[in-house]
N, C-alpha and C positions, 0 to 999 in steps of 0.2 A: 586313413589313419597311418597305414604303413608308409605311404609316401611322405607324410609329415615327419614320421619317425626317422626315415632315411635322410631327409633334408636336415633335420636337427642334428643328427649324428655327424653328417658331412660337415656342417658348419663348425661344430666343436672340434673335429679333427683338423679342419683347415686352419682354425685359429691356433691350435697347437703347432701345426706346421709353420705358420707365419712367425710365431714367437721363436721357435727353434732356429729358423732361418735367419731372423734378425739378430738373435743373441749369439749364435754359434757359427753362422755362415751357411750359405746355400748348399754346399757340398759336404756339410758335417754329417757324421753318422746319425745324430739326433734328428736332423731335418729329413734325411733320407728315410729313417725309420718311421717318422710321422707320415711321410708320403706313402710308404708301403702300407701303413696302417689305414690310410684313406682308401687305398686300393683294396685292402682286405674287407673294409666296410662295404664297398661297392659289391665285391664278390659275394659276401655274406648275404647281401640283399638282392642277389640274382641279377646284378648289373654287370654282366661278364665283360661286355665291350668297354664299359667305363673303367672297370678294374684293369683290363689289359693296357689301356691308354695311360692310366695312372702309374702302373708298374713300369712302363716304358719311360715315363718322365723321371721316375726314381733312378732308373739306370742311367739316364742322361745326366742327372745330377751327380752320380758317382763319377762320371767322366773318366778321365785318365789319371786320377790321383793315385797316390801310393796306396796299395791294398785294395784297389777297386775290384780287381778280378776275384780276390778272396771274398770280399763283401758280396759281390754278385752271386758267387757260388753259395754262400751262406743263406742269402735271402731267397734265391730262385733255383738252386741246384737240385733240390729234391722237394717233393710236396711237404708243406707245413700245415699241421692241423690248426684250424681257426676256432675260436679267437686265439691269436698269438699274443696274449696279454697275461702277465703273471697274475695268478689269483683267479682268473676267469676260465681256465681250461677245464673242460669236462673230461677229456680223454687223459688217462694217466700217461706219464712219460714212457716212451719205448725204452727198453733196456737191451743189453746184449743177450743173444740167444741162450747163453749159458746161465744167465741170471733170471730169465723169465720163466713163468710156469704156464703161460698160454702163448702159443705161436699161431699167427694168422698170416694169410696171404690175400692180397687184394690189388686192384688197380685204382688209380685216380684218373678220371677223364679230364679233358681240357677245360671243363667248367668247374672242376674241383669236387666232383661227386665221387663217392666210393662205389665201385662196382665190382662184381665177381668176388665178393668177400667169402673166404673159406677158413675154417678153423683147421689147423694142421695137426695138432696133437689130440689125443683121445682120452685124457685123464678124466674119468667120470666124477671124481670127487670135486672137480671144479666146474661142473656143468652150469650151476646157477651163476657163478661169477663170470664164466665165459659167455653165457647168454647175455648178461648185462653189458659186458665189454663189446660184444658184437653189435648190440643195439645202439650203443653210444657211437661206435665206429660208423655204422650205417647212416647215422644222423649227423656226423661230423663233416663239415665242408673243409676242404684243404685248399691252400694256395698252390696252384699247379706250378710245375716248372715253367720257366720262360726260356725259350730258345729262339734266337734271331728275332727278338721282339714279339714272339707269338706264344700264347699259352699252349702248352702241350701236355698230353696225358702221359702217365707213367705206368708201365706194365710191371707185374710181378714184384710188388712191394712185399717183403717178408719182414714182419715186425714181431718182436717178443714183448710181452707185458708181464709184470709181476703183480698179480692181483690176489687179494685175500679171499678165501672161500666164504 
């Protein structure tokens, strides 16, 4: 069942990619975003090698066009929580340290898993909300950084979240 689910999702995302590529061009932001989405789908389904290959293809499509370095940095410069689709994110958006009421530190390994997750502040009034956030973070897969075409882990990510008690 999981294999069929993966293949069905892959087919849908590939169709979106092909439409974007034919309508807007192979190196368009929309086509590259669809290709990255396909890599995210592979990573989400624990197909790490497939994801890395698809991410490399997305980088190749960015090529040397104007703004390619900035787009590469936006997509792969730091870990991105998945799914990276508006309306489907479980994890609340990270905010500035001065705006958040829960501060956490963690690592993301090269397979996109959260490891060494620690809560940094100790406000007891937020224990329930903090526990819920930590549970969500532990179960969130991240798109790892990409360096020289390889997925790499990231140490010491410090993020603040503004959650309601």
